[in-house]
C-alpha positions as CSV (number, residue, x, y, z in Angstrom):
1,M,0.5,0.7,36.3
2,T,-1.6,4.1,37.3
3,P,-2.7,5.6,34.0
4,Q,-1.9,9.6,34.1
5,L,-5.3,11.3,33.2
6,V,-5.0,14.3,31.3
7,T,-7.2,17.1,33.7
8,D,-8.0,21.1,34.1
9,A,-6.8,22.4,37.8
10,P,-10.7,21.9,38.8
11,E,-10.8,18.6,38.3
12,V,-7.8,18.3,39.9
13,S,-9.0,19.2,43.0
14,H,-12.3,16.8,42.6
15,V,-9.5,13.9,42.2
16,Q,-7.9,15.0,45.5
17,R,-11.4,15.2,47.1
18,T,-12.2,11.6,45.8
19,A,-9.0,10.4,47.2
20,Q,-9.9,11.5,50.8
21,S,-13.1,9.9,50.3
22,A,-11.9,6.4,48.8
23,A,-9.4,6.4,51.9
24,H,-11.9,6.3,54.5
25,C,-11.5,2.7,56.3
26,A,-9.3,2.0,53.5
27,K,-6.7,0.3,55.9
28,D,-9.1,-1.7,58.0
29,L,-10.9,-3.3,54.9
30,Y,-7.0,-3.8,53.8
31,F,-6.1,-6.0,56.8
32,A,-9.8,-7.5,57.0
33,L,-9.5,-8.7,53.2
34,Y,-6.0,-9.6,53.6
35,G,-7.0,-12.2,56.6
36,D,-10.3,-13.1,56.4
37,P,-11.5,-12.6,52.6
38,L,-14.4,-14.7,52.7
39,G,-15.8,-13.1,56.0
40,N,-15.0,-9.4,54.3
41,A,-16.2,-9.8,50.4
42,R,-19.3,-7.9,50.9
43,A,-17.7,-5.2,52.6
44,G,-15.2,-5.0,49.8
45,E,-18.0,-4.6,47.0
46,A,-19.9,-1.9,49.0
47,Y,-16.3,-0.1,49.4
48,L,-15.9,-0.3,45.6
49,R,-19.2,0.9,44.8
50,E,-18.8,4.1,47.0
51,Q,-15.8,4.9,45.2
52,I,-17.2,4.3,41.9
53,A,-20.2,6.7,42.7
54,A,-17.0,9.3,43.6
55,V,-14.9,8.9,40.4
56,Q,-18.1,9.6,37.9
57,N,-16.9,13.1,37.3
58,I,-13.3,12.0,36.9
59,P,-12.4,12.2,32.7
60,A,-11.0,9.0,31.7
61,D,-8.8,9.0,28.2
62,L,-9.8,5.6,26.7
63,P,-11.1,5.7,23.6
64,P,-14.7,5.3,22.4
65,T,-14.4,1.9,20.5
66,L,-12.6,-1.3,20.9
67,A,-10.5,-1.2,17.3
68,Q,-8.9,1.9,18.7
69,L,-7.7,0.5,21.9
70,P,-4.2,-0.7,19.9
71,G,-3.7,2.5,18.6
72,W,-4.2,3.9,21.8
73,I,-1.5,2.2,23.7
74,A,1.0,2.3,20.7
75,A,0.5,6.4,21.2
76,R,0.8,6.2,24.9
77,T,4.0,3.6,25.0
78,E,5.5,6.0,22.2
79,A,4.6,9.1,24.1
80,V,6.5,7.6,27.4
81,G,9.3,6.5,25.8
82,K,10.0,10.0,24.1
83,E,9.7,11.2,27.9
84,Y,11.9,9.1,29.1
85,R,14.4,9.7,26.0
86,D,14.0,13.3,27.0
87,Y,14.8,12.7,30.8
88,L,17.9,10.7,30.2
89,A,19.2,13.1,27.7
90,A,19.1,16.2,30.5
91,R,20.4,13.9,33.1
92,K,23.2,13.4,31.0
93,A,23.4,17.1,30.6
94,G,23.9,17.8,33.9
95,A,20.3,18.0,35.7
96,P,19.7,16.5,38.8
97,R,17.4,13.6,39.8
98,R,14.0,14.4,39.4
99,Y,12.3,12.1,42.1
100,F,14.4,11.6,45.0
101,S,16.8,14.4,47.0
102,N,18.5,11.9,48.6
103,R,18.6,8.0,49.8
104,S,16.1,8.6,52.7
105,H,13.7,9.9,50.0
106,A,13.9,6.9,47.8
107,L,13.7,4.0,50.6
108,N,10.7,6.3,51.9
109,F,9.2,5.9,48.6
110,I,9.9,1.8,48.9
111,K,8.2,1.9,52.1
112,S,5.3,4.2,51.1
113,V,3.9,2.4,48.4
114,A,4.6,-1.1,50.2
115,P,0.8,-1.6,50.9
116,T,0.0,-1.3,46.9
117,K,3.5,-3.9,46.1
118,L,2.7,-6.5,48.4
119,V,-0.8,-7.4,46.9
120,D,0.9,-7.0,43.3
121,G,-1.8,-8.5,40.9
122,A,-4.6,-9.0,43.4
123,W,-7.5,-7.8,41.5
124,L,-7.3,-11.0,39.0
125,Y,-7.2,-13.3,41.8
126,G,-10.9,-14.3,41.7
127,L,-10.8,-15.3,38.0
128,L,-8.7,-17.9,38.5
129,K,-12.2,-20.6,39.1
130,H,-12.7,-19.7,35.2
131,W,-9.5,-21.8,34.0
132,D,-11.8,-23.8,31.6
133,N,-12.8,-20.7,29.9
134,P,-10.1,-19.9,27.1
135,D,-11.3,-15.9,27.1
136,Y,-9.9,-15.6,30.5
137,H,-7.0,-17.1,30.1
138,P,-5.1,-13.6,29.3
139,L,-5.9,-12.2,32.7
140,I,-5.2,-15.6,34.1
141,K,-2.1,-15.9,32.7
142,T,-1.3,-12.2,33.7
143,Y,-2.0,-13.0,37.3
144,V,-0.1,-16.3,37.0
145,E,2.9,-14.3,36.0
146,E,3.0,-11.7,38.7
147,L,3.1,-14.9,41.0
148,G,6.3,-15.3,39.0
149,E,4.7,-18.7,37.7
150,G,5.7,-19.8,41.0
151,A,9.1,-19.2,41.1
152,P,10.3,-17.2,44.0
153,S,12.6,-15.3,42.3
154,K,10.0,-13.9,40.0
155,N,7.1,-13.6,42.3
156,H,6.5,-10.0,42.6
157,V,5.4,-9.9,46.4
158,T,8.5,-12.3,47.3
159,I,10.8,-10.0,45.7
160,Y,9.3,-6.8,46.9
161,R,9.3,-8.3,50.6
162,K,12.8,-8.9,50.0
163,L,13.8,-5.3,49.1
164,L,12.3,-3.9,51.9
165,A,14.0,-6.5,54.5
166,A,17.4,-5.8,52.7
167,H,17.3,-2.4,53.5
168,D,15.6,-2.7,56.9
169,V,12.4,-0.9,55.9
170,D,9.1,-1.6,58.0
171,A,6.7,0.0,60.0
172,W,4.5,0.2,56.7
173,E,1.7,-0.6,58.2
174,Q,1.8,2.5,60.2
175,L,1.2,4.6,57.0
176,D,-2.1,6.8,56.8
177,E,-5.0,5.6,55.0
178,E,-4.5,6.8,52.0
179,H,-1.6,4.5,51.2
180,F,-3.9,1.9,51.6
181,V,-6.3,2.6,49.1
182,Q,-5.2,1.0,46.0
183,G,-4.3,-2.4,48.1
184,A,-8.0,-1.9,49.2
185,I,-9.2,-1.7,45.7
186,Q,-7.4,-4.4,44.5
187,L,-8.3,-6.9,47.2
188,A,-12.0,-6.1,46.7
189,L,-11.8,-6.5,43.2
190,G,-10.0,-10.0,43.7
191,H,-12.6,-11.1,45.9
192,N,-15.5,-10.0,44.2
193,A,-14.7,-10.7,40.6
194,D,-18.4,-12.8,40.0
195,R,-20.2,-9.1,40.5
196,M,-17.5,-6.7,39.4
197,L,-15.9,-8.5,36.1
198,P,-16.2,-5.0,33.7
199,E,-14.6,-3.0,36.5
200,I,-11.6,-5.9,37.1
201,I,-11.2,-5.4,33.3
202,G,-11.0,-1.5,33.1
203,Y,-9.0,-1.3,36.2
204,N,-6.4,-3.9,34.8
205,L,-6.3,-1.8,31.7
206,G,-5.2,1.0,33.3
207,Y,-3.0,-0.6,36.0
208,E,-0.9,-2.5,33.2
209,Q,-0.1,0.7,31.1
210,L,3.6,1.5,30.8
211,P,4.1,4.9,32.8
212,L,7.0,7.4,33.0
213,H,7.6,7.4,36.6
214,L,8.2,3.7,36.7
215,M,11.1,3.8,34.5
216,I,12.6,7.3,36.1
217,T,12.1,5.7,39.5
218,S,14.1,2.4,38.2
219,Y,17.2,4.7,37.1
220,E,17.1,6.5,40.2
221,L,16.7,3.9,42.9
222,N,19.5,2.4,40.7
223,E,21.9,5.4,41.6
224,F,21.6,5.0,45.3
225,G,22.3,1.3,45.3
226,I,18.9,0.2,45.7
227,D,17.9,-2.5,43.6
228,P,15.2,-1.6,41.3
229,Y,14.6,-5.2,40.0
230,Y,10.9,-5.1,41.1
231,F,10.6,-2.1,39.4
232,T,12.7,-2.8,35.4
233,L,10.6,-6.3,35.8
234,H,7.6,-4.5,35.4
235,V,8.6,-2.5,32.7
236,T,9.6,-5.7,30.7
237,V,6.2,-7.6,31.4
238,D,4.0,-4.9,31.0
239,N,5.1,-4.3,27.7
240,A,2.4,-3.7,24.9
241,A,3.9,-5.7,22.5
242,S,3.3,-9.1,24.2
243,G,3.1,-8.3,27.6
244,H,0.5,-7.3,30.1
245,A,-0.5,-4.4,28.5
246,Q,-1.5,-6.4,25.0
247,K,-2.9,-9.3,27.3
248,A,-5.1,-6.6,29.2
249,V,-6.7,-5.1,25.4
250,Q,-7.0,-8.9,24.1
251,A,-9.0,-9.7,27.7
252,L,-11.5,-6.8,27.1
253,V,-12.0,-7.6,23.4
254,D,-12.6,-11.4,24.6
255,L,-15.0,-10.8,27.3
256,M,-16.7,-8.0,26.1
257,P,-20.4,-9.9,25.9
258,R,-21.5,-10.7,22.1
259,V,-25.3,-10.7,23.6
260,G,-26.6,-7.7,25.9
261,D,-25.9,-4.2,26.3
262,R,-22.2,-3.9,25.1
263,A,-22.2,-0.1,25.7
264,A,-23.0,-0.7,29.6
265,F,-20.3,-3.2,29.8
266,Y,-17.7,-0.7,28.5
267,R,-19.1,2.1,30.7
268,R,-18.7,-0.2,33.7
269,V,-14.9,-0.5,32.1
270,I,-14.0,2.6,32.1
271,D,-15.3,3.1,35.8
272,G,-12.9,0.4,37.0
273,Y,-9.9,2.0,35.2
274,R,-10.8,5.3,37.0
275,L,-10.1,3.4,40.0
276,N,-6.7,3.7,39.3
277,E,-6.7,7.4,39.9
278,L,-7.5,7.0,43.8
279,G,-5.4,7.2,46.7
280,A,-1.6,7.7,47.0
281,S,0.1,7.7,43.8
282,T,3.6,7.3,42.8
283,N,4.1,10.9,42.1
284,S,2.1,12.2,45.3
285,V,4.1,9.9,47.6
286,I,7.3,11.2,46.1
287,A,6.3,14.9,46.1
288,A,4.8,14.4,50.1
289,F,8.3,13.4,51.6
290,D,9.8,15.9,53.9
291,L,13.2,14.8,55.5
292,Q,12.5,16.8,58.7
293,E,9.2,15.6,59.4
294,E,10.0,12.0,58.8
295,L,12.9,12.1,61.0
296,V,10.3,13.9,63.7
297,R,7.9,11.5,63.3
298,I,10.7,8.8,63.7
299,L,11.5,10.3,67.1
300,A,8.2,10.8,67.8
301,H,7.3,7.3,67.7
302,K,10.4,6.4,69.8
303,S,9.7,8.8,72.6
304,S,6.9,6.6,73.8
305,V,9.5,4.0,74.8
306,G,12.7,6.5,75.3
307,K,10.8,8.9,77.6
308,N,11.7,6.6,80.4
309,M,14.9,5.0,79.6
310,H,17.6,8.1,80.2
311,S,19.3,8.9,83.2
312,D,18.7,12.2,85.0
313,Y,22.2,13.1,84.0
314,C,21.6,13.1,80.1
315,R,20.5,16.7,79.8
316,V,20.0,19.0,77.0
317,A,19.7,22.9,77.3
318,G,19.1,22.5,80.9
319,R,16.3,19.8,80.7
320,S,16.4,15.8,80.5
321,V,16.1,13.5,77.7
322,N,13.3,12.0,79.5
323,D,11.7,15.3,79.5
324,W,12.5,16.2,75.8
325,L,10.8,13.1,74.8
326,G,7.8,13.4,77.3
327,D,5.6,15.2,74.6
328,P,6.1,14.3,71.0
329,A,5.4,17.7,70.2
330,Q,8.6,18.9,71.6
331,I,10.7,16.8,69.1
332,P,11.5,19.4,66.9
333,G,12.8,21.7,69.7
334,F,14.7,18.9,70.9
335,L,16.4,18.3,67.5
336,G,17.0,22.2,67.4
337,A,18.6,22.0,71.0
338,L,20.9,19.5,70.0
339,E,21.9,21.4,67.3
340,S,22.5,24.5,69.5
341,A,24.7,22.3,72.0
342,G,26.6,20.7,69.1
343,W,25.5,17.5,69.5
344,I,24.8,17.7,66.0
345,K,26.7,19.4,63.1
346,R,24.3,19.9,60.3
347,G,25.8,20.4,56.4
348,E,29.2,18.3,57.8
349,D,30.1,15.0,57.9
350,V,28.0,12.5,60.4
351,E,31.2,11.8,62.2
352,H,31.7,15.2,63.7
353,S,28.5,15.0,65.4
354,R,28.5,13.1,68.7
355,F,24.9,12.1,68.4
356,W,25.8,10.2,65.5
357,K,28.1,8.6,67.5
358,L,25.2,7.4,70.2
359,V,23.4,5.5,67.6
360,H,25.5,4.3,64.6
361,G,28.5,1.8,65.1
362,E,28.3,-1.5,67.1
363,R,29.7,-0.3,69.9
364,A,27.4,2.7,69.9
365,E,25.7,3.7,73.2
366,M,22.3,3.4,71.4
367,F,23.1,0.5,69.4
368,G,19.9,-1.3,67.8
369,V,17.3,1.4,68.8
370,F,17.5,2.9,65.2
371,S,16.9,0.5,62.1
372,A,19.1,0.8,59.3
373,Y,16.4,2.9,57.4
374,E,16.3,5.0,60.5
375,Q,20.0,5.9,60.6
376,Q,19.6,6.7,56.7
377,V,17.2,9.5,57.9
378,L,19.1,10.8,60.3
379,R,22.4,10.9,58.3
380,D,20.9,12.4,55.3
381,W,19.3,15.4,57.8
382,I,22.7,15.5,59.4
383,I,24.7,16.6,56.2
384,T,22.3,18.4,54.5
385,P,22.5,22.0,55.4
386,P,19.6,23.6,57.0
387,G,17.5,25.2,54.2
388,G,20.1,24.5,51.5
389,A,20.9,21.5,49.5
390,R,22.6,18.0,50.5
391,N,26.5,17.7,50.7
392,V,27.5,16.7,47.4
393,K,30.6,15.0,48.3
394,E,28.9,13.1,51.1
395,A,26.3,12.1,48.4
396,R,28.7,10.7,46.0
397,V,30.5,8.4,48.5
398,L,27.0,7.5,50.3
399,T,25.8,6.6,46.6
400,H,29.4,4.5,45.7
401,R,29.1,2.8,48.9
402,A,25.5,2.2,48.8
403,R,25.6,0.6,45.0
404,Q,28.8,-1.8,46.1
405,R,27.0,-3.7,48.6
406,T,22.8,-3.6,48.0
407,L,23.0,-4.7,45.0
408,D,25.2,-8.0,45.2
409,N,23.5,-8.5,48.9
410,L,20.0,-8.5,47.6
411,G,21.2,-10.6,44.4
412,E,22.5,-13.5,46.8
413,H,19.4,-12.9,48.8
414,L,17.2,-13.7,46.3
415,D,19.3,-16.4,44.8
416,R,19.2,-18.1,48.3
417,S,15.5,-18.0,48.0
418,S,15.1,-20.0,45.2
419,Q,15.9,-23.0,46.7
420,F,12.4,-24.1,47.4
421,P,11.4,-27.4,46.5
422,E,10.7,-28.2,42.9
423,R,8.6,-31.1,43.3
424,G,6.5,-32.8,40.8
425,L,3.4,-31.5,40.1
426,I,0.6,-34.3,40.2
427,R,2.9,-37.2,40.9
428,R,1.7,-39.3,44.0
429,R,4.8,-40.1,46.5
430,P,4.2,-42.8,49.0
431,A,3.8,-41.0,52.4
432,R,7.0,-41.4,54.9
433,D,7.2,-41.3,58.2
434,T,9.7,-38.6,58.0
435,D,7.5,-36.4,56.4
436,R,5.0,-36.1,59.2
437,D,7.8,-34.4,61.3
438,S,9.7,-31.9,58.5
439,G,7.2,-28.9,58.9
440,G,7.2,-27.3,55.5
441,D,8.6,-29.9,53.1
442,N,5.6,-32.0,54.6
443,E,3.3,-29.6,53.8
444,L,4.4,-29.4,50.3
445,G,4.3,-33.5,50.0
446,L,0.8,-33.0,51.5
447,L,0.1,-30.4,48.8
448,E,1.2,-33.0,46.3
449,Q,-0.8,-35.9,47.7
450,R,-4.2,-34.1,47.8
451,V,-4.1,-33.1,44.1
452,A,-3.0,-36.1,43.2
453,A,-6.1,-37.5,45.1
454,A,-8.5,-35.3,43.7
455,A,-11.6,-36.2,42.0
456,G,-11.0,-34.5,39.0
457,K,-9.0,-31.6,37.1
458,A,-11.8,-29.1,38.3
459,E,-11.4,-30.0,42.2
460,A,-7.6,-30.2,41.8
461,M,-7.7,-26.4,40.2
462,T,-10.1,-25.4,42.7
463,L,-8.0,-26.5,45.5
464,L,-4.7,-25.0,44.2
465,A,-6.3,-21.9,43.7
466,E,-7.0,-21.6,47.3
467,L,-3.3,-21.5,47.8
468,M,-2.5,-18.6,45.3
469,S,-4.4,-16.1,47.1
470,P,-2.8,-12.6,47.8
471,A,-2.5,-13.9,51.5
472,H,-0.7,-17.1,50.6
473,H,0.9,-17.5,47.0
474,H,4.4,-16.4,48.4
475,S,4.5,-18.8,50.6
476,A,6.3,-22.1,49.6
477,A,2.7,-24.0,49.3
478,G,1.7,-21.2,47.3
479,L,4.7,-21.3,45.1
480,M,4.1,-24.8,44.6
481,A,0.7,-24.9,43.9
482,T,1.4,-21.8,41.4
483,R,3.6,-23.9,39.6
484,M,0.9,-27.1,39.3
485,Y,-1.8,-25.0,38.4
486,A,0.2,-23.4,35.5
487,Q,1.2,-26.8,34.1
488,L,-2.1,-27.9,34.8
489,L,-3.6,-25.3,32.5
490,D,-0.7,-25.3,30.3
491,I,-0.7,-21.3,29.1
């Protein structure tokens, strides 16, 4: 998780400037590396070197010697634990949620961090080729665990994809550049492992530390009935005693050169550590949310289609709906006109607003126009009095209903998804005629055959590693390849 560095005011503004620099072309690079990593690896390396140059003035709180790292981690963990205890005590005493003002806010967070979460662990991918070197095993094991060791119910990307689907949260691809910075960095590191090993070690050391925001996020998502499993999973696997935080330190100790310039290597480790500070972070994403702005964004996006879809008799404040939607800049005025005309009654139950009845319910005239997430944004905006706090009674009812259905539904979803064929690892099966027509199942059979036919372990591990890339590891073949890789490596 992203380290929380101590900075003074001038350095904060510098971080903001470097974040803007890093955002340049991050989105294009993200999708380029995801779709064609071999063709774009060099562009990824160039991007990394630009960002490393940009973060040189950001202070890093890493200790000056390796011997001090365990104590450094222990002190950070203790401090975070104390802050979290203080947070829980404050909540128990009646303090409001620290992060999320309403359910829309929480779901917007889920969407806003999706570009990073959907490539979770990618920075370590390029190290799989070093399976025969024990010094790399702590980092390889971390990557394999990010992939759930081949179990779809534990694969981090699969879990996050299901979380998005469970709440009908989509369109994350349309987010601004800054939301893709961390994902682009992770993909670029993963596809440049031979040239960026110290930076990968440093980035991993920072990312795998347990931050306070992870635990608070998990607590508050659960309050809205949003399954926090993806986030609580990271609280456990990143632990400093035996988890990824401990493995990060072990990897640095093991891979620090015995011959050569150790100080230069460590400086590059610090450079990689600093990369965690670029782009949109958990805290910045949460702080940037504005309910009305999000609703306006949703309506403005839909106006490109809706501006020609309404009859002339559909009029608000003397103007046709098509006229209102003809220019996205008019959306705030359109919402005000709907409110003035009584179509929307702010600060009241949504059922009192005629506009809500147009969009919600199976017999609604605009059924299907708004996704579940978009309806949630509209709901929260309606029940929030203009310039005031949201309706407390409505919030409690909403939270209770959501908690009842969401956790159960997502749990069932994950259980069903775990029914991928658990095949033998390198046992050859005789080919069957039905295999040639059995789609995905045939693909798994073909993978078995190719691994079994490999000339040796090195060839088999190379084949499996290709399917464990950030773009493929969460597929059925990628999950099976991960199980086979882990068993052959015996870690």
